[in-house]
ChimeraX commands (.cxc) that place a marker at each C-alpha (Angstrom):
marker #1 position -113.86,24.25,-76.90 radius 0.5
marker #1 position -116.22,21.91,-78.69 radius 0.5
marker #1 position -118.95,20.23,-76.65 radius 0.5
marker #1 position -118.73,16.51,-76.07 radius 0.5
marker #1 position -122.13,16.03,-74.40 radius 0.5
marker #1 position -125.51,17.71,-74.89 radius 0.5
marker #1 position -128.90,17.56,-73.24 radius 0.5
marker #1 position -131.84,16.00,-75.06 radius 0.5
marker #1 position -133.61,19.35,-75.52 radius 0.5
marker #1 position -130.60,20.70,-77.47 radius 0.5
marker #1 position -130.16,17.77,-79.87 radius 0.5
marker #1 position -132.34,19.38,-82.60 radius 0.5
marker #1 position -129.97,22.37,-82.70 radius 0.5
marker #1 position -127.10,20.12,-83.70 radius 0.5
marker #1 position -128.72,17.39,-85.81 radius 0.5
marker #1 position -131.79,19.20,-87.26 radius 0.5
marker #1 position -134.04,16.32,-86.14 radius 0.5
marker #1 position -136.93,16.46,-83.70 radius 0.5
marker #1 position -136.44,15.75,-80.04 radius 0.5
marker #1 position -138.86,12.83,-80.34 radius 0.5
marker #1 position -136.63,11.25,-83.00 radius 0.5
marker #1 position -134.11,10.70,-80.24 radius 0.5
marker #1 position -136.38,9.96,-77.28 radius 0.5
marker #1 position -138.43,7.36,-79.19 radius 0.5
marker #1 position -135.22,5.41,-79.91 radius 0.5
marker #1 position -133.85,5.54,-76.39 radius 0.5
marker #1 position -133.22,2.04,-75.06 radius 0.5
marker #1 position -133.55,0.43,-78.48 radius 0.5
marker #1 position -131.44,2.02,-81.19 radius 0.5
marker #1 position -129.71,4.48,-78.85 radius 0.5
marker #1 position -128.16,2.56,-75.98 radius 0.5
marker #1 position -127.75,3.98,-72.47 radius 0.5
marker #1 position -124.08,4.02,-71.58 radius 0.5
marker #1 position -123.05,4.34,-75.22 radius 0.5
marker #1 position -125.09,7.07,-76.87 radius 0.5
marker #1 position -126.43,8.71,-73.72 radius 0.5
marker #1 position -126.26,8.53,-69.94 radius 0.5
marker #1 position -128.11,9.83,-66.91 radius 0.5
marker #1 position -125.76,11.57,-64.49 radius 0.5
marker #1 position -126.29,11.02,-60.76 radius 0.5
marker #1 position -129.04,13.27,-59.47 radius 0.5
marker #1 position -130.90,13.47,-56.18 radius 0.5
marker #1 position -134.12,14.71,-57.83 radius 0.5
marker #1 position -136.88,12.07,-57.95 radius 0.5
marker #1 position -138.89,13.89,-60.60 radius 0.5
marker #1 position -136.39,15.34,-63.02 radius 0.5
marker #1 position -133.50,13.42,-64.54 radius 0.5
marker #1 position -131.07,14.99,-66.92 radius 0.5
marker #1 position -130.00,12.96,-69.92 radius 0.5
marker #1 position -126.70,13.73,-71.66 radius 0.5
marker #1 position -125.93,12.51,-75.15 radius 0.5
marker #1 position -122.46,11.90,-76.47 radius 0.5
marker #1 position -122.44,13.96,-79.66 radius 0.5
marker #1 position -119.81,11.88,-81.46 radius 0.5
marker #1 position -121.60,8.57,-80.80 radius 0.5
marker #1 position -124.93,9.93,-81.96 radius 0.5
marker #1 position -123.28,11.36,-85.09 radius 0.5
marker #1 position -121.67,7.97,-85.81 radius 0.5
marker #1 position -125.02,6.27,-85.44 radius 0.5
marker #1 position -126.72,8.74,-87.79 radius 0.5
marker #1 position -123.98,8.21,-90.39 radius 0.5
marker #1 position -124.31,4.43,-90.16 radius 0.5
marker #1 position -121.02,3.95,-88.33 radius 0.5
marker #1 position -122.71,2.06,-85.53 radius 0.5
marker #1 position -120.26,-0.75,-85.01 radius 0.5
marker #1 position -117.76,1.17,-82.98 radius 0.5
marker #1 position -115.51,-0.51,-80.43 radius 0.5
marker #1 position -117.92,-0.22,-77.51 radius 0.5
marker #1 position -120.85,-1.69,-79.40 radius 0.5
marker #1 position -118.73,-4.62,-80.59 radius 0.5
marker #1 position -117.72,-5.32,-76.95 radius 0.5
marker #1 position -121.35,-5.27,-75.87 radius 0.5
marker #1 position -122.39,-7.63,-78.68 radius 0.5
marker #1 position -119.64,-10.06,-77.84 radius 0.5
marker #1 position -120.47,-10.23,-74.11 radius 0.5
marker #1 position -121.83,-13.52,-72.87 radius 0.5
marker link #1:1,2 radius 0.2
marker link #1:2,3 radius 0.2
marker link #1:3,4 radius 0.2
marker link #1:4,5 radius 0.2
marker link #1:5,6 radius 0.2
marker link #1:6,7 radius 0.2
marker link #1:7,8 radius 0.2
marker link #1:8,9 radius 0.2
marker link #1:9,10 radius 0.2
marker link #1:10,11 radius 0.2
marker link #1:11,12 radius 0.2
marker link #1:12,13 radius 0.2
marker link #1:13,14 radius 0.2
marker link #1:14,15 radius 0.2
marker link #1:15,16 radius 0.2
marker link #1:16,17 radius 0.2
marker link #1:17,18 radius 0.2
marker link #1:18,19 radius 0.2
marker link #1:19,20 radius 0.2
marker link #1:20,21 radius 0.2
marker link #1:21,22 radius 0.2
marker link #1:22,23 radius 0.2
marker link #1:23,24 radius 0.2
marker link #1:24,25 radius 0.2
marker link #1:25,26 radius 0.2
marker link #1:26,27 radius 0.2
marker link #1:27,28 radius 0.2
marker link #1:28,29 radius 0.2
marker link #1:29,30 radius 0.2
marker link #1:30,31 radius 0.2
marker link #1:31,32 radius 0.2
marker link #1:32,33 radius 0.2
marker link #1:33,34 radius 0.2
marker link #1:34,35 radius 0.2
marker link #1:35,36 radius 0.2
marker link #1:36,37 radius 0.2
marker link #1:37,38 radius 0.2
marker link #1:38,39 radius 0.2
marker link #1:39,40 radius 0.2
marker link #1:40,41 radius 0.2
marker link #1:41,42 radius 0.2
marker link #1:42,43 radius 0.2
marker link #1:43,44 radius 0.2
marker link #1:44,45 radius 0.2
marker link #1:45,46 radius 0.2
marker link #1:46,47 radius 0.2
marker link #1:47,48 radius 0.2
marker link #1:48,49 radius 0.2
marker link #1:49,50 radius 0.2
marker link #1:50,51 radius 0.2
marker link #1:51,52 radius 0.2
marker link #1:52,53 radius 0.2
marker link #1:53,54 radius 0.2
marker link #1:54,55 radius 0.2
marker link #1:55,56 radius 0.2
marker link #1:56,57 radius 0.2
marker link #1:57,58 radius 0.2
marker link #1:58,59 radius 0.2
marker link #1:59,60 radius 0.2
marker link #1:60,61 radius 0.2
marker link #1:61,62 radius 0.2
marker link #1:62,63 radius 0.2
marker link #1:63,64 radius 0.2
marker link #1:64,65 radius 0.2
marker link #1:65,66 radius 0.2
marker link #1:66,67 radius 0.2
marker link #1:67,68 radius 0.2
marker link #1:68,69 radius 0.2
marker link #1:69,70 radius 0.2
marker link #1:70,71 radius 0.2
marker link #1:71,72 radius 0.2
marker link #1:72,73 radius 0.2
marker link #1:73,74 radius 0.2
marker link #1:74,75 radius 0.2
marker link #1:75,76 radius 0.2
view
């Protein structure tokens, strides 16, 4: 079974880019709820971040205008 989500620390294993490449773009180029999400967690100090591999791959390939992004852009 192929993974759909991956933690930030494991992104370099898949995409051969540094962890900081992704974390520096969080909230700007990578959008929470589209490219990544933070699952509910009771810990106040440590929050897991899961990335949707397919969405990140689409972004890296320049296929950014997927259906979800278009919906977000068209919201008023």
